[in-house]
PQR file of N, CA, C, O and H, with PARSE charges and radii, in Angstrom:
ATOM      1  N   MET A   1       0.744  -1.067   0.052 -0.4000 1.5000
ATOM      2  CA  MET A   1      -0.237  -0.131  -0.232 -0.0000 2.0000
ATOM      3  C   MET A   1       0.986   1.081  -0.211  0.5500 1.7000
ATOM      4  O   MET A   1       0.981   1.702   0.852 -0.5500 1.4000
ATOM      5  N   ALA A   2       1.864   1.457  -1.037 -0.4000 1.5000
ATOM      6  CA  ALA A   2       2.521   2.554  -1.199 -0.0000 2.0000
ATOM      7  C   ALA A   2       1.767   3.560  -1.221  0.5500 1.7000
ATOM      8  O   ALA A   2       0.977   3.464  -2.160 -0.5500 1.4000
ATOM      9  H   ALA A   2       1.868   0.952  -1.900  0.4000 1.0000
ATOM     10  N   GLN A   3       1.572   4.925  -0.348 -0.4000 1.5000
ATOM     11  CA  GLN A   3       1.088   5.973  -0.562 -0.0000 2.0000
ATOM     12  C   GLN A   3       2.134   7.108  -0.673  0.5500 1.7000
ATOM     13  O   GLN A   3       3.229   7.000  -0.120 -0.5500 1.4000
ATOM     14  H   GLN A   3       2.214   5.002   0.415  0.4000 1.0000
ATOM     15  N   SER A   4       1.771   8.235  -1.418 -0.4000 1.5000
ATOM     16  CA  SER A   4       2.530   9.616  -1.548 -0.0000 2.0000
ATOM     17  C   SER A   4       2.038  10.347  -0.187  0.5500 1.7000
ATOM     18  O   SER A   4       1.231  10.201   0.731 -0.5500 1.4000
ATOM     19  H   SER A   4       0.882   8.322  -1.866  0.4000 1.0000
ATOM     20  N   THR A   5       3.112  11.286  -0.680 -0.4000 1.5000
ATOM     21  CA  THR A   5       3.332  11.742   0.649 -0.0000 2.0000
ATOM     22  C   THR A   5       1.675  12.993   0.368  0.5500 1.7000
ATOM     23  O   THR A   5       0.920  13.328   1.281 -0.5500 1.4000
ATOM     24  H   THR A   5       3.767  11.406  -1.425  0.4000 1.0000
ATOM     25  N   ALA A   6       1.582  13.282  -0.621 -0.4000 1.5000
ATOM     26  CA  ALA A   6       0.563  14.161  -0.748 -0.0000 2.0000
ATOM     27  C   ALA A   6      -1.092  13.513  -0.416  0.5500 1.7000
ATOM     28  O   ALA A   6      -2.088  14.187  -0.154 -0.5500 1.4000
ATOM     29  H   ALA A   6       2.195  13.010  -1.362  0.4000 1.0000
ATOM     30  N   ASP A   7      -0.989  11.847  -0.534 -0.4000 1.5000
ATOM     31  CA  ASP A   7      -2.293  11.139  -0.333 -0.0000 2.0000
ATOM     32  C   ASP A   7      -2.003  11.336   1.069  0.5500 1.7000
ATOM     33  O   ASP A   7      -2.999  11.752   1.661 -0.5500 1.4000
ATOM     34  H   ASP A   7      -0.180  11.299  -0.747  0.4000 1.0000
ATOM     35  N   ARG A   8      -1.013  11.189   1.794 -0.4000 1.5000
ATOM     36  CA  ARG A   8      -0.867  10.885   3.517 -0.0000 2.0000
ATOM     37  C   ARG A   8      -1.316  12.528   3.829  0.5500 1.7000
ATOM     38  O   ARG A   8      -2.304  12.670   4.549 -0.5500 1.4000
ATOM     39  H   ARG A   8      -0.204  10.852   1.313  0.4000 1.0000
ATOM     40  N   MET A   9      -0.758  13.540   3.411 -0.4000 1.5000
ATOM     41  CA  MET A   9      -1.508  14.604   4.127 -0.0000 2.0000
ATOM     42  C   MET A   9      -2.578  15.177   3.667  0.5500 1.7000
ATOM     43  O   MET A   9      -2.758  16.392   3.748 -0.5500 1.4000
ATOM     44  H   MET A   9       0.044  13.424   2.825  0.4000 1.0000
ATOM     45  N   ALA A  10      -3.430  14.334   3.117 -0.4000 1.5000
ATOM     46  CA  ALA A  10      -4.645  14.778   2.163 -0.0000 2.0000
ATOM     47  C   ALA A  10      -5.435  14.013   3.523  0.5500 1.7000
ATOM     48  O   ALA A  10      -6.221  14.696   4.181 -0.5500 1.4000
ATOM     49  H   ALA A  10      -3.285  13.347   3.051  0.4000 1.0000
ATOM     50  N   MET A  11      -5.195  12.642   3.882 -0.4000 1.5000
ATOM     51  CA  MET A  11      -5.790  11.956   4.761 -0.0000 2.0000
ATOM     52  C   MET A  11      -5.270  12.545   6.223  0.5500 1.7000
ATOM     53  O   MET A  11      -6.149  12.382   7.070 -0.5500 1.4000
ATOM     54  H   MET A  11      -4.557  12.088   3.348  0.4000 1.0000
ATOM     55  N   ILE A  12      -4.443  12.990   6.588 -0.4000 1.5000
ATOM     56  CA  ILE A  12      -4.159  13.539   7.583 -0.0000 2.0000
ATOM     57  C   ILE A  12      -5.135  15.170   7.793  0.5500 1.7000
ATOM     58  O   ILE A  12      -5.641  15.267   8.911 -0.5500 1.4000
ATOM     59  H   ILE A  12      -3.729  13.122   5.901  0.4000 1.0000
ATOM     60  N   ARG A  13      -5.383  16.294   6.891 -0.4000 1.5000
ATOM     61  CA  ARG A  13      -6.071  16.718   6.784 -0.0000 2.0000
ATOM     62  C   ARG A  13      -7.683  16.894   6.965  0.5500 1.7000
ATOM     63  O   ARG A  13      -8.274  17.837   7.490 -0.5500 1.4000
ATOM     64  H   ARG A  13      -4.972  16.214   5.983  0.4000 1.0000
ATOM     65  N   THR A  14      -8.152  15.864   6.453 -0.4000 1.5000
ATOM     66  CA  THR A  14      -9.193  14.920   6.404 -0.0000 2.0000
ATOM     67  C   THR A  14      -9.204  14.144   8.299  0.5500 1.7000
ATOM     68  O   THR A  14     -10.261  13.779   8.812 -0.5500 1.4000
ATOM     69  H   THR A  14      -7.671  15.098   6.027  0.4000 1.0000
ATOM     70  N   ALA A  15      -8.510  14.092   8.672 -0.4000 1.5000
ATOM     71  CA  ALA A  15      -8.849  13.094   9.997 -0.0000 2.0000
ATOM     72  C   ALA A  15      -9.035  14.902  11.107  0.5500 1.7000
ATOM     73  O   ALA A  15      -9.779  15.445  11.924 -0.5500 1.4000
ATOM     74  H   ALA A  15      -7.651  14.387   8.255  0.4000 1.0000
ATOM     75  N   ALA A  16      -7.916  15.098  10.428 -0.4000 1.5000
ATOM     76  CA  ALA A  16      -7.652  17.031  11.591 -0.0000 2.0000
ATOM     77  C   ALA A  16      -9.452  18.059  11.225  0.5500 1.7000
ATOM     78  O   ALA A  16     -10.062  18.878  11.913 -0.5500 1.4000
ATOM     79  H   ALA A  16      -7.312  14.657   9.765  0.4000 1.0000
ATOM     80  N   LYS A  17      -9.656  17.625  10.239 -0.4000 1.5000
ATOM     81  CA  LYS A  17     -10.732  18.685  10.054 -0.0000 2.0000
ATOM     82  C   LYS A  17     -11.886  18.274  11.158  0.5500 1.7000
ATOM     83  O   LYS A  17     -12.318  19.135  11.925 -0.5500 1.4000
ATOM     84  H   LYS A  17      -9.161  16.960   9.681  0.4000 1.0000
ATOM     85  N   LYS A  18     -12.368  16.899  11.199 -0.4000 1.5000
ATOM     86  CA  LYS A  18     -13.270  15.969  11.781 -0.0000 2.0000
ATOM     87  C   LYS A  18     -12.935  16.002  13.399  0.5500 1.7000
ATOM     88  O   LYS A  18     -13.752  16.256  14.285 -0.5500 1.4000
ATOM     89  H   LYS A  18     -12.018  16.200  10.576  0.4000 1.0000
ATOM     90  N   PHE A  19     -11.601  15.699  13.564 -0.4000 1.5000
ATOM     91  CA  PHE A  19     -11.036  16.327  15.185 -0.0000 2.0000
ATOM     92  C   PHE A  19     -11.792  17.282  14.965  0.5500 1.7000
ATOM     93  O   PHE A  19     -13.015  17.290  14.831 -0.5500 1.4000
ATOM     94  H   PHE A  19     -10.937  15.493  12.845  0.4000 1.0000
ATOM     95  N   ASN A  20     -11.049  18.110  14.925 -0.4000 1.5000
ATOM     96  CA  ASN A  20     -11.449  20.079  15.393 -0.0000 2.0000
ATOM     97  C   ASN A  20     -12.913  20.201  15.339  0.5500 1.7000
ATOM     98  O   ASN A  20     -13.680  20.798  16.095 -0.5500 1.4000
ATOM     99  H   ASN A  20     -10.055  18.104  15.033  0.4000 1.0000
ATOM    100  N   LYS A  21     -13.112  19.573  14.385 -0.4000 1.5000
ATOM    101  CA  LYS A  21     -15.089  19.915  14.504 -0.0000 2.0000
ATOM    102  C   LYS A  21     -15.587  19.102  15.350  0.5500 1.7000
ATOM    103  O   LYS A  21     -16.705  19.580  15.539 -0.5500 1.4000
ATOM    104  H   LYS A  21     -12.490  19.088  13.771  0.4000 1.0000
ATOM    105  N   LYS A  22     -15.501  18.193  15.983 -0.4000 1.5000
ATOM    106  CA  LYS A  22     -15.792  17.365  17.350 -0.0000 2.0000
ATOM    107  C   LYS A  22     -15.125  17.838  18.319  0.5500 1.7000
ATOM    108  O   LYS A  22     -15.542  17.234  19.307 -0.5500 1.4000
ATOM    109  H   LYS A  22     -14.592  17.804  15.830  0.4000 1.0000
ATOM    110  N   VAL A  23     -13.990  18.874  18.771 -0.4000 1.5000
ATOM    111  CA  VAL A  23     -13.630  19.163  19.585 -0.0000 2.0000
ATOM    112  C   VAL A  23     -14.435  20.745  20.099  0.5500 1.7000
ATOM    113  O   VAL A  23     -14.833  21.146  21.193 -0.5500 1.4000
ATOM    114  H   VAL A  23     -13.651  19.365  17.968  0.4000 1.0000
ATOM    115  N   LYS A  24     -14.424  21.322  18.776 -0.4000 1.5000
ATOM    116  CA  LYS A  24     -15.489  22.491  18.816 -0.0000 2.0000
ATOM    117  C   LYS A  24     -16.831  22.285  19.471  0.5500 1.7000
ATOM    118  O   LYS A  24     -17.261  22.902  20.445 -0.5500 1.4000
ATOM    119  H   LYS A  24     -14.100  20.996  17.888  0.4000 1.0000
ATOM    120  N   ARG A  25     -17.351  21.450  18.881 -0.4000 1.5000
ATOM    121  CA  ARG A  25     -18.983  20.978  19.323 -0.0000 2.0000
ATOM    122  C   ARG A  25     -18.763  20.545  20.662  0.5500 1.7000
ATOM    123  O   ARG A  25     -19.577  21.035  21.446 -0.5500 1.4000
ATOM    124  H   ARG A  25     -17.002  20.949  18.089  0.4000 1.0000
ATOM    125  N   ASN A  26     -17.561  19.457  21.392 -0.4000 1.5000
ATOM    126  CA  ASN A  26     -17.545  19.642  22.703 -0.0000 2.0000
ATOM    127  C   ASN A  26     -17.048  20.929  23.772  0.5500 1.7000
ATOM    128  O   ASN A  26     -17.219  20.985  24.990 -0.5500 1.4000
ATOM    129  H   ASN A  26     -16.900  19.060  20.755  0.4000 1.0000
ATOM    130  N   HIS A  27     -16.519  21.713  23.061 -0.4000 1.5000
ATOM    131  CA  HIS A  27     -16.881  23.133  23.748 -0.0000 2.0000
ATOM    132  C   HIS A  27     -17.810  23.469  23.968  0.5500 1.7000
ATOM    133  O   HIS A  27     -18.196  23.805  25.088 -0.5500 1.4000
ATOM    134  H   HIS A  27     -16.380  21.667  22.072  0.4000 1.0000
ATOM    135  N   ASN A  28     -18.522  23.476  22.826 -0.4000 1.5000
ATOM    136  CA  ASN A  28     -20.059  24.666  22.789 -0.0000 2.0000
ATOM    137  C   ASN A  28     -20.989  23.140  23.793  0.5500 1.7000
ATOM    138  O   ASN A  28     -21.364  23.423  24.931 -0.5500 1.4000
ATOM    139  H   ASN A  28     -18.209  23.203  21.916  0.4000 1.0000
ATOM    140  N   VAL A  29     -21.097  22.569  23.588 -0.4000 1.5000
ATOM    141  CA  VAL A  29     -22.012  21.544  24.680 -0.0000 2.0000
ATOM    142  C   VAL A  29     -21.471  22.307  26.260  0.5500 1.7000
ATOM    143  O   VAL A  29     -22.026  23.206  26.891 -0.5500 1.4000
ATOM    144  H   VAL A  29     -20.793  22.339  22.664  0.4000 1.0000
ATOM    145  N   LYS A  30     -20.047  21.469  26.610 -0.4000 1.5000
ATOM    146  CA  LYS A  30     -19.648  21.769  27.823 -0.0000 2.0000
ATOM    147  C   LYS A  30     -20.073  23.367  28.182  0.5500 1.7000
ATOM    148  O   LYS A  30     -20.580  23.682  29.259 -0.5500 1.4000
ATOM    149  H   LYS A  30     -19.596  20.738  26.097  0.4000 1.0000
ATOM    150  N   ALA A  31     -19.783  24.303  27.112 -0.4000 1.5000
ATOM    151  CA  ALA A  31     -19.863  25.767  27.596 -0.0000 2.0000
ATOM    152  C   ALA A  31     -21.329  26.267  27.989  0.5500 1.7000
ATOM    153  O   ALA A  31     -21.497  27.003  28.961 -0.5500 1.4000
ATOM    154  H   ALA A  31     -19.371  24.047  26.237  0.4000 1.0000
ATOM    155  N   THR A  32     -22.492  25.781  27.095 -0.4000 1.5000
ATOM    156  CA  THR A  32     -23.684  25.586  27.012 -0.0000 2.0000
ATOM    157  C   THR A  32     -24.224  24.534  28.384  0.5500 1.7000
ATOM    158  O   THR A  32     -25.385  24.807  28.689 -0.5500 1.4000
ATOM    159  H   THR A  32     -22.356  25.183  26.305  0.4000 1.0000
ATOM    160  N   GLU A  33     -23.884  23.911  28.861 -0.4000 1.5000
ATOM    161  CA  GLU A  33     -24.257  22.719  30.168 -0.0000 2.0000
ATOM    162  C   GLU A  33     -23.872  23.402  31.127  0.5500 1.7000
ATOM    163  O   GLU A  33     -24.548  23.425  32.156 -0.5500 1.4000
ATOM    164  H   GLU A  33     -22.941  23.689  28.614  0.4000 1.0000
ATOM    165  N   THR A  34     -22.397  24.303  30.992 -0.4000 1.5000
ATOM    166  CA  THR A  34     -22.230  24.702  32.405 -0.0000 2.0000
ATOM    167  C   THR A  34     -22.646  25.876  33.088  0.5500 1.7000
ATOM    168  O   THR A  34     -22.412  26.132  34.269 -0.5500 1.4000
ATOM    169  H   THR A  34     -21.847  24.285  30.157  0.4000 1.0000
ATOM    170  N   SER A  35     -23.449  26.766  32.060 -0.4000 1.5000
ATOM    171  CA  SER A  35     -23.584  28.346  32.435 -0.0000 2.0000
ATOM    172  C   SER A  35     -24.894  28.192  33.354  0.5500 1.7000
ATOM    173  O   SER A  35     -25.012  29.037  34.242 -0.5500 1.4000
ATOM    174  H   SER A  35     -23.640  26.559  31.100  0.4000 1.0000
ATOM    175  N   PHE A  36     -25.793  27.306  33.253 -0.4000 1.5000
ATOM    176  CA  PHE A  36     -26.947  27.610  34.399 -0.0000 2.0000
ATOM    177  C   PHE A  36     -26.252  27.624  35.528  0.5500 1.7000
ATOM    178  O   PHE A  36     -26.663  28.711  35.934 -0.5500 1.4000
ATOM    179  H   PHE A  36     -25.697  26.620  32.532  0.4000 1.0000
ATOM    180  N   MET A  37     -25.286  27.152  36.615 -0.4000 1.5000
ATOM    181  CA  MET A  37     -24.697  27.269  37.138 -0.0000 2.0000
ATOM    182  C   MET A  37     -24.116  28.248  37.969  0.5500 1.7000
ATOM    183  O   MET A  37     -24.075  28.248  39.199 -0.5500 1.4000
ATOM    184  H   MET A  37     -24.952  26.269  36.284  0.4000 1.0000
ATOM    185  N   ASP A  38     -23.584  29.244  37.027 -0.4000 1.5000
ATOM    186  CA  ASP A  38     -23.312  30.224  37.163 -0.0000 2.0000
ATOM    187  C   ASP A  38     -24.107  31.093  38.278  0.5500 1.7000
ATOM    188  O   ASP A  38     -23.525  31.735  39.152 -0.5500 1.4000
ATOM    189  H   ASP A  38     -23.617  29.244  36.028  0.4000 1.0000
ATOM    190  N   LYS A  39     -25.357  31.035  38.147 -0.4000 1.5000
ATOM    191  CA  LYS A  39     -26.182  32.046  38.640 -0.0000 2.0000
ATOM    192  C   LYS A  39     -26.115  31.697  40.317  0.5500 1.7000
ATOM    193  O   LYS A  39     -26.434  32.487  41.206 -0.5500 1.4000
ATOM    194  H   LYS A  39     -25.830  30.514  37.437  0.4000 1.0000
ATOM    195  N   TYR A  40     -25.714  30.577  40.468 -0.4000 1.5000
ATOM    196  CA  TYR A  40     -25.717  30.382  42.002 -0.0000 2.0000
ATOM    197  C   TYR A  40     -24.342  30.978  42.607  0.5500 1.7000
ATOM    198  O   TYR A  40     -24.490  31.280  43.791 -0.5500 1.4000
ATOM    199  H   TYR A  40     -25.455  29.936  39.746  0.4000 1.0000
ATOM    200  N   ASP A  41     -23.266  31.185  42.194 -0.4000 1.5000
ATOM    201  CA  ASP A  41     -21.867  31.611  42.575 -0.0000 2.0000
ATOM    202  C   ASP A  41     -21.105  30.884  43.441  0.5500 1.7000
ATOM    203  O   ASP A  41     -20.463  31.318  44.397 -0.5500 1.4000
ATOM    204  H   ASP A  41     -23.146  30.940  41.232  0.4000 1.0000
ATOM    205  N   GLY A  42     -21.244  29.319  42.915 -0.4000 1.5000
ATOM    206  CA  GLY A  42     -20.912  28.552  43.789 -0.0000 2.0000
ATOM    207  C   GLY A  42     -21.414  27.958  45.054  0.5500 1.7000
ATOM    208  O   GLY A  42     -20.713  27.101  45.591 -0.5500 1.4000
ATOM    209  H   GLY A  42     -21.766  28.967  42.139  0.4000 1.0000
ATOM    210  N   ASP A  43     -22.532  28.302  45.593 -0.4000 1.5000
ATOM    211  CA  ASP A  43     -23.369  27.883  46.583 -0.0000 2.0000
ATOM    212  C   ASP A  43     -23.671  26.539  45.836  0.5500 1.7000
ATOM    213  O   ASP A  43     -23.771  26.305  44.632 -0.5500 1.4000
ATOM    214  H   ASP A  43     -23.102  28.998  45.157  0.4000 1.0000
ATOM    215  N   ASN A  44     -23.830  25.411  47.368 -0.4000 1.5000
ATOM    216  CA  ASN A  44     -24.463  24.239  47.043 -0.0000 2.0000
ATOM    217  C   ASN A  44     -26.275  24.523  47.074  0.5500 1.7000
ATOM    218  O   ASN A  44     -26.649  24.886  48.189 -0.5500 1.4000
ATOM    219  H   ASN A  44     -23.749  25.600  48.347  0.4000 1.0000
ATOM    220  N   ILE A  45     -27.435  24.404  45.994 -0.4000 1.5000
ATOM    221  CA  ILE A  45     -28.286  25.103  46.147 -0.0000 2.0000
ATOM    222  C   ILE A  45     -29.231  23.736  46.674  0.5500 1.7000
ATOM    223  O   ILE A  45     -30.462  23.727  46.690 -0.5500 1.4000
ATOM    224  H   ILE A  45     -27.132  24.109  45.088  0.4000 1.0000
ATOM    225  N   ASN A  46     -28.238  22.466  47.144 -0.4000 1.5000
ATOM    226  CA  ASN A  46     -29.224  21.843  47.629 -0.0000 2.0000
ATOM    227  C   ASN A  46     -28.604  21.341  49.232  0.5500 1.7000
ATOM    228  O   ASN A  46     -28.750  20.259  49.802 -0.5500 1.4000
ATOM    229  H   ASN A  46     -27.238  22.473  47.131  0.4000 1.0000
ATOM    230  N   ALA A  47     -28.014  22.341  49.590 -0.4000 1.5000
ATOM    231  CA  ALA A  47     -27.942  22.006  51.247 -0.0000 2.0000
ATOM    232  C   ALA A  47     -28.694  22.549  52.102  0.5500 1.7000
ATOM    233  O   ALA A  47     -29.426  23.538  52.074 -0.5500 1.4000
ATOM    234  H   ALA A  47     -27.896  23.219  49.127  0.4000 1.0000
ATOM    235  N   TRP A  48     -28.478  21.917  52.740 -0.4000 1.5000
ATOM    236  CA  TRP A  48     -29.720  23.074  54.369 -0.0000 2.0000
ATOM    237  C   TRP A  48     -28.695  23.743  55.060  0.5500 1.7000
ATOM    238  O   TRP A  48     -27.591  23.206  54.971 -0.5500 1.4000
ATOM    239  H   TRP A  48     -27.884  21.114  52.762  0.4000 1.0000
ATOM    240  N   THR A  49     -28.774  24.866  55.785 -0.4000 1.5000
ATOM    241  CA  THR A  49     -28.067  25.555  56.336 -0.0000 2.0000
ATOM    242  C   THR A  49     -28.381  25.740  57.615  0.5500 1.7000
ATOM    243  O   THR A  49     -27.806  26.496  58.399 -0.5500 1.4000
ATOM    244  H   THR A  49     -29.671  25.302  55.857  0.4000 1.0000
ATOM    245  N   ASP A  50     -29.420  24.954  57.855 -0.4000 1.5000
ATOM    246  CA  ASP A  50     -30.379  24.617  59.650 -0.0000 2.0000
ATOM    247  C   ASP A  50     -30.904  23.306  59.728  0.5500 1.7000
ATOM    248  O   ASP A  50     -32.040  22.936  59.430 -0.5500 1.4000
ATOM    249  H   ASP A  50     -29.887  24.340  57.218  0.4000 1.0000
ATOM    250  N   ALA A  51     -29.628  22.412  60.313 -0.4000 1.5000
ATOM    251  CA  ALA A  51     -30.196  20.844  59.970 -0.0000 2.0000
ATOM    252  C   ALA A  51     -31.113  20.231  60.684  0.5500 1.7000
ATOM    253  O   ALA A  51     -31.632  19.124  60.538 -0.5500 1.4000
ATOM    254  H   ALA A  51     -28.705  22.712  60.555  0.4000 1.0000
ATOM    255  N   GLU A  52     -31.357  21.569  61.957 -0.4000 1.5000
ATOM    256  CA  GLU A  52     -32.665  20.897  62.739 -0.0000 2.0000
ATOM    257  C   GLU A  52     -34.028  21.420  62.379  0.5500 1.7000
ATOM    258  O   GLU A  52     -35.095  20.920  62.735 -0.5500 1.4000
ATOM    259  H   GLU A  52     -30.936  22.468  62.075  0.4000 1.0000
ATOM    260  N   SER A  53     -33.874  22.418  61.679 -0.4000 1.5000
ATOM    261  CA  SER A  53     -34.986  22.960  60.219 -0.0000 2.0000
ATOM    262  C   SER A  53     -35.757  21.857  59.469  0.5500 1.7000
ATOM    263  O   SER A  53     -36.977  21.749  59.351 -0.5500 1.4000
ATOM    264  H   SER A  53     -33.007  22.825  61.390  0.4000 1.0000
ATOM    265  N   TYR A  54     -34.594  20.904  58.892 -0.4000 1.5000
ATOM    266  CA  TYR A  54     -34.673  19.916  58.172 -0.0000 2.0000
ATOM    267  C   TYR A  54     -35.085  18.790  59.117  0.5500 1.7000
ATOM    268  O   TYR A  54     -36.269  18.498  59.287 -0.5500 1.4000
ATOM    269  H   TYR A  54     -33.602  20.991  58.988  0.4000 1.0000
ATOM    270  N   ALA A  55     -34.382  18.355  59.540 -0.4000 1.5000
ATOM    271  CA  ALA A  55     -35.062  17.032  60.307 -0.0000 2.0000
ATOM    272  C   ALA A  55     -36.343  17.036  60.764  0.5500 1.7000
ATOM    273  O   ALA A  55     -37.103  16.072  60.680 -0.5500 1.4000
ATOM    274  H   ALA A  55     -33.421  18.591  59.402  0.4000 1.0000
ATOM    275  N   ASN A  56     -36.718  18.546  61.455 -0.4000 1.5000
ATOM    276  CA  ASN A  56     -38.199  18.647  61.631 -0.0000 2.0000
ATOM    277  C   ASN A  56     -38.812  18.777  60.540  0.5500 1.7000
ATOM    278  O   ASN A  56     -40.006  18.807  60.837 -0.5500 1.4000
ATOM    279  H   ASN A  56     -36.100  19.329  61.523  0.4000 1.0000
ATOM    280  N   GLU A  57     -38.699  18.867  59.507 -0.4000 1.5000
ATOM    281  CA  GLU A  57     -39.234  19.094  58.391 -0.0000 2.0000
ATOM    282  C   GLU A  57     -39.756  17.517  57.411  0.5500 1.7000
ATOM    283  O   GLU A  57     -40.612  17.190  56.590 -0.5500 1.4000
ATOM    284  H   GLU A  57     -37.729  18.843  59.266  0.4000 1.0000
ATOM    285  N   TYR A  58     -38.697  16.965  58.093 -0.4000 1.5000
ATOM    286  CA  TYR A  58     -38.624  15.711  56.848 -0.0000 2.0000
ATOM    287  C   TYR A  58     -39.087  14.581  57.995  0.5500 1.7000
ATOM    288  O   TYR A  58     -40.219  14.099  57.940 -0.5500 1.4000
ATOM    289  H   TYR A  58     -38.001  17.232  58.760  0.4000 1.0000
ATOM    290  N   TYR A  59     -38.466  14.326  58.675 -0.4000 1.5000
ATOM    291  CA  TYR A  59     -38.511  13.627  59.711 -0.0000 2.0000
ATOM    292  C   TYR A  59     -39.167  13.260  61.136  0.5500 1.7000
ATOM    293  O   TYR A  59     -39.495  12.204  61.678 -0.5500 1.4000
ATOM    294  H   TYR A  59     -37.547  14.718  58.720  0.4000 1.0000
ATOM    295  N   GLY A  60     -39.222  15.164  61.632 -0.4000 1.5000
ATOM    296  CA  GLY A  60     -40.476  15.154  62.813 -0.0000 2.0000
ATOM    297  C   GLY A  60     -40.435  14.780  63.900  0.5500 1.7000
ATOM    298  O   GLY A  60     -39.522  14.895  64.718 -0.5500 1.4000
ATOM    299  H   GLY A  60     -38.956  16.022  61.192  0.4000 1.0000
ATOM    300  N   GLU A  61     -42.151  13.946  64.065 -0.4000 1.5000
ATOM    301  CA  GLU A  61     -41.977  13.348  65.576 -0.0000 2.0000
ATOM    302  C   GLU A  61     -40.846  11.581  65.548  0.5500 1.7000
ATOM    303  O   GLU A  61     -40.563  10.949  66.565 -0.5500 1.4000
ATOM    304  H   GLU A  61     -42.892  13.853  63.401  0.4000 1.0000
ATOM    305  N   THR A  62     -40.438  11.202  64.148 -0.4000 1.5000
ATOM    306  CA  THR A  62     -39.777   9.716  64.115 -0.0000 2.0000
ATOM    307  C   THR A  62     -39.019  10.748  64.651  0.5500 1.7000
ATOM    308  O   THR A  62     -39.447  11.423  65.587 -0.5500 1.4000
ATOM    309  H   THR A  62     -40.668  11.716  63.321  0.4000 1.0000
ATOM    310  N   MET A  63     -37.729  10.965  64.047 -0.4000 1.5000
ATOM    311  CA  MET A  63     -36.758  11.825  64.904 -0.0000 2.0000
ATOM    312  C   MET A  63     -36.545  11.842  66.364  0.5500 1.7000
ATOM    313  O   MET A  63     -35.810  11.244  67.151 -0.5500 1.4000
ATOM    314  H   MET A  63     -37.382  10.416  63.287  0.4000 1.0000
ATOM    315  N   ARG A  64     -37.722  13.009  66.453 -0.4000 1.5000
ATOM    316  CA  ARG A  64     -38.120  13.254  68.425 -0.0000 2.0000
ATOM    317  C   ARG A  64     -37.806  11.811  69.220  0.5500 1.7000
ATOM    318  O   ARG A  64     -36.857  11.600  69.974 -0.5500 1.4000
ATOM    319  H   ARG A  64     -38.318  13.495  65.814  0.4000 1.0000
ATOM    320  N   GLU A  65     -38.865  10.879  68.841 -0.4000 1.5000
ATOM    321  CA  GLU A  65     -39.187   9.769  69.514 -0.0000 2.0000
ATOM    322  C   GLU A  65     -37.826   8.878  69.317  0.5500 1.7000
ATOM    323  O   GLU A  65     -37.509   8.059  70.180 -0.5500 1.4000
ATOM    324  H   GLU A  65     -39.637  11.051  68.227  0.4000 1.0000
ATOM    325  N   THR A  66     -36.942   9.104  67.992 -0.4000 1.5000
ATOM    326  CA  THR A  66     -35.455   8.404  68.020 -0.0000 2.0000
ATOM    327  C   THR A  66     -34.659   8.734  69.148  0.5500 1.7000
ATOM    328  O   THR A  66     -34.153   7.949  69.951 -0.5500 1.4000
ATOM    329  H   THR A  66     -37.200   9.769  67.291  0.4000 1.0000
ATOM    330  N   THR A  67     -34.605   9.876  69.130 -0.4000 1.5000
ATOM    331  CA  THR A  67     -33.275  10.604  70.124 -0.0000 2.0000
ATOM    332  C   THR A  67     -33.510  10.894  71.273  0.5500 1.7000
ATOM    333  O   THR A  67     -32.634  11.381  71.988 -0.5500 1.4000
ATOM    334  H   THR A  67     -35.016  10.513  68.478  0.4000 1.0000
ATOM    335  N   ARG A  68     -34.634  10.678  71.664 -0.4000 1.5000
ATOM    336  CA  ARG A  68     -35.069  11.592  73.136 -0.0000 2.0000
ATOM    337  C   ARG A  68     -34.438  10.782  73.750  0.5500 1.7000
ATOM    338  O   ARG A  68     -35.298  10.852  74.628 -0.5500 1.4000
ATOM    339  H   ARG A  68     -35.345  10.282  71.083  0.4000 1.0000
ATOM    340  N   PHE A  69     -33.512   9.818  74.278 -0.4000 1.5000
ATOM    341  CA  PHE A  69     -32.939   9.143  74.959 -0.0000 2.0000
ATOM    342  C   PHE A  69     -31.194   9.303  75.139  0.5500 1.7000
ATOM    343  O   PHE A  69     -30.290   8.958  75.900 -0.5500 1.4000
ATOM    344  H   PHE A  69     -32.813   9.761  73.565  0.4000 1.0000
ATOM    345  N   ASP A  70     -31.442  10.138  73.774 -0.4000 1.5000
ATOM    346  CA  ASP A  70     -29.740   9.893  73.778 -0.0000 2.0000
ATOM    347  C   ASP A  70     -29.100  10.845  74.981  0.5500 1.7000
ATOM    348  O   ASP A  70     -28.045  10.346  75.374 -0.5500 1.4000
ATOM    349  H   ASP A  70     -32.177  10.419  73.156  0.4000 1.0000
ATOM    350  N   ASN A  71     -29.380  11.858  75.556 -0.4000 1.5000
ATOM    351  CA  ASN A  71     -28.400  11.647  76.619 -0.0000 2.0000
ATOM    352  C   ASN A  71     -28.746  11.631  78.006  0.5500 1.7000
ATOM    353  O   ASN A  71     -28.532  12.410  78.935 -0.5500 1.4000
ATOM    354  H   ASN A  71     -30.237  12.263  75.237  0.4000 1.0000
ATOM    355  N   ASP A  72     -29.213  10.764  77.920 -0.4000 1.5000
ATOM    356  CA  ASP A  72     -29.702   9.678  79.362 -0.0000 2.0000
ATOM    357  C   ASP A  72     -28.965   8.596  79.912  0.5500 1.7000
ATOM    358  O   ASP A  72     -29.627   7.637  80.308 -0.5500 1.4000
ATOM    359  H   ASP A  72     -29.386  10.131  77.165  0.4000 1.0000
ATOM    360  N   TRP A  73     -27.515   8.549  80.036 -0.4000 1.5000
ATOM    361  CA  TRP A  73     -26.169   8.236  80.039 -0.0000 2.0000
ATOM    362  C   TRP A  73     -26.329   7.497  81.544  0.5500 1.7000
ATOM    363  O   TRP A  73     -25.538   6.641  81.941 -0.5500 1.4000
ATOM    364  H   TRP A  73     -26.977   9.329  79.715  0.4000 1.0000
ATOM    365  N   ASP A  74     -27.371   7.928  82.234 -0.4000 1.5000
ATOM    366  CA  ASP A  74     -27.214   7.718  84.037 -0.0000 2.0000
ATOM    367  C   ASP A  74     -27.138   6.659  84.406  0.5500 1.7000
ATOM    368  O   ASP A  74     -27.029   6.431  85.611 -0.5500 1.4000
ATOM    369  H   ASP A  74     -28.013   8.623  81.912  0.4000 1.0000
TER
END
């Protein structure tokens, strides 16, 4: 399979165009996928700042019944 230098260069150009197109598309996808998080300024929107209010809201009576004897070490 003897190829001339011109043939090899043409194949390299074709592969480079395809690769560069893929890299550009990936860059554009990454830029659009992560831009919605910029408005939160690095804060974790899923984090609760008050553990007690979280426990009361989601576990309520069950949490209180489970932890009521935690400090009874007499």
